[in-house]
C-alpha positions, 0 to 999 in steps of 0.5 A, a space after each residue: 552519468 547514468 551509468 555511474 548512478 546505476 554502478 552506485 546502486 549495484 555497490 550499495 545493494 551488495 554492499 548493505 547489511 541486509 543483502 541476503 533480506 533484499 536478494 530473498 525479496 528480490 527472488 520471490 518479487 520475481 516470481 511474482 513478476 513472472 506470475 502477473 506477467 502470464 496472467 496478463 498475456 493470457 487476459 490480452 490474448 483471450 479477452 478478443 476471443 471471449 468479447 467476440 464469441 462468447 458474449 457477442 460484442 466488438 472487441 475494441 469499442 468494449 475495451 474502449 468503454 472500460 478502459 477509464 474504470 482499468 485506469 483508474 484501478 490502476 491509480 489507485 493501486 499505484 497511489 498505495 503500491 507503487 513507490 518511487 525509487 530512493 535517490 541519496 542526493 545529499 552526497 550529489 549535490 556537493 559534486 558536479 552533477 547537474 541538478 537535471 540529470 539527478 532529477 531525470 535518472 530519478 523519475 526515469 527509474 519510475 519509467 521502467 517500473 514494474 508497474 509501467 511494464 506490466 500493462 505492456 504484457 496485456 495491451 502488446 498481445 491485445 493490439 497483436 491480435 487486433 493486427 492479426 484480425 484485421 484491424 490495421 496499422 490504426 491499432 499500433 496507434 492506439 496502442 501507443 495513446 493507451 500507452 501515453 495514459 498508463 505513464 499519464 498514471 505514472 507521474 500522477 502518482 508521483 504528484 499526488 504523493 506530494 502535493 496536496 493540492 494535486 491529491 485532494 482535487 484528484 479524490 474529489 473528482 473521481 469519488 464523485 464521478 464514480 458516485 455519480 456513475 453508481 447512481 446512474 446520475 452520470 456516465 463518464 464512458 459516454 465522454 471517455 469511450 468516444 475518445 480512446 476509440 478515437 486514438 483508433 479511429 483517427 490518425 491524430 488523437 492518440 497525440 493528446 495522450 502523448 503530449 499530456 503525458 509529455 506536459 506530465 513529466 515536465 511538471 513533475 521534473 520542475 516539482 522535484 528540481 526545484 526541491 532538489 536542496 538539502 534545506 528544502 522545507 527547513 523555513 516555513 512561514 507560520 501564522 500560528 504556532 500550536 502545540 500540542 502536549 496531551 498533557 492527559 497521557 502523562 498520568 500513565 508515565 512512560 507508557 503516556 510518553 510513548 503514546 504521545 510520541 506516536 500520536 505526534 508522529 501520526 499526525 505530522 508525518 504523511 507515512 503514518 497517516 497515510 497508514 491511518 486512512 488506509 486502515 479506515 478504508 479497511 473497515 469498508 473491505 467487509 463490503 466485499 465479504 458480507 454483501 455476497 458481491 463476490 462469489 468467492 468470498 461467499 464461504 465460512 472461512 472468508 467470512 471471518 477473513 473479513 471480519 479480522 480485516 475490518 476491526 484490525 485495519 490499523 493494527 496489521 498496518 501500523 503494527 507492522 512497521 514497529 519499531 521502524 516508525 521510530 528508526 530514526 532515533 532508535 538508537 538514542 532510545 536504546 541508549 537510555 534507561 528504557 524498558 521494553 515492556 513500556 515501550 512494546 505496551 504503548 504501541 499494543 494499546 495504541 493498537 487496540 483502542 485503534 481496533 475498538 475504535 474501528 469495530 465500534 465504527 463497523 457497526 453500521 454491518 448491523 444492516 446486514 445481520 447481526 451474525 455478520 457483525 458478531 464476525 466482525 466483533 470476534 475478529 476484533 477479539 482475536 486482533 486483541 489476544 492474538 494478532 497485537 502480539 504477533 504484530 509485535 513479534 514480527 516487528 522484532 525481525 523488522 530492520 527496514 528503517 522508515 525515513 519520515 522526512 522522505 514522505 511516500 513519494 520516495 518510497 520505502 522499501 517494504 521490510 521482508 524476513 522468513 520469519 515474519 512470513 511464518 508469524 503471518 500464518 497465524 493472524 488470518 489462517 488460525 481464525 479461518 481455520 477455527 471458525 471452518 472448523 466451528 462451522 461445519 461441527 456445530 453451527 456458525 455460532 460455535 465457529 464464532 465461539 472458537 474465534 473469540 476463545 482464542 482471542 480470549 486466551 491470547 489476552 489472558 496470557 498477555 504477560 507471558 507474550 510479552 515476556 517471550 516477546 520483550 526477550 526476542 526484542 533484546 535478542 535482536 536489538 544490535 542487529 536492528 541498530 546496524 540494520 537501521 544505520 544503513 543510508 540505501 
């Protein structure tokens, strides 16, 4: 049966209307995968000798000490980037196929995910070095234990993307331990390091990691099997019915109607709500740039890069999926007497409002000096005047539908287009070049002036830009509708 599922997905891939886009994306992702594999292999081999000969530290003990940070970082990266493979279950549920088979197949696809396989290119070379350096067969047991913990992260990611009852307690625990570690109130490595080292020094402790991975797989399997129904989620118990009309937006006419739909969508659906949360995290991204904690970021061009991201988190995250957010009813919307200008204006205003709010919240960066906050302000001006138009223009070539009912757990393929790549260049590189040019010609304030003027000019020619964008959307209208009809 698994072989049959693979054949169906193979046919779906080649028969898709977006086959060329998917193929190009797979090729580029393949090159990126090879790059990361080489980096991990070099790290796995080199870390032993680096720790032993340069840092004069015992390699295995040191790796075990910092392994908890590695696992937590892996979990965070998985939450934002790893996506559950999509299995179109509707036609399968009407056939004599066991639910167990469907769930095992879908979860099996996560087991061979790149996010799991990549770690092998670090830990296997590291274990081989341990064996060659005389650490004995126990190094293999340690590898099995670590590998099991990698899959623990895999199944935790699946659960936290589906169950808030798992996500929030885990978030509190991780954040609490992180804060305690930062303020030196509690050192979690005093407890995790002996356990990780015990997977090497004993013949049985690695079995605990294997058992934990097996238990999490079982709970994940049970959860998906219980929810593998066509009508799951249709009947929900509600103690109190609430309506949200946002009547105060009615004064803006059709523009207000679109704004209400977007606000309701963000509040009621997991993926756009997750985008909003991620955008809030971007506000604190500037701490990496403005605290001199990373030497590579301590240069003029990267400073304004930080300002763009601090103020434009929502704009860049939400805007890149316009109009995919409305893909479920895009065909219906295009059959109505709706002006593209009003539709695009509603998205533009939503991004502008979010950018202004982010900039105000980011005022705590004044603690680092008014010059730092000035970078954020001019970044916001550039986002409003230029980047807001660029993300809308890129959306015209975004033909990847978003199924809001599926949630983040079953994932969505990221939209990709070479035109989008070209449009993305001026979002970041242009303000970086403008600021660096002004900085080296005169001073930092002149660099900020150049970036700010670019944003003001973009805002001044807003109507002209909207005319161009509207024309592109009309040109791509039917290609977008055809792409949104693709279910796989």
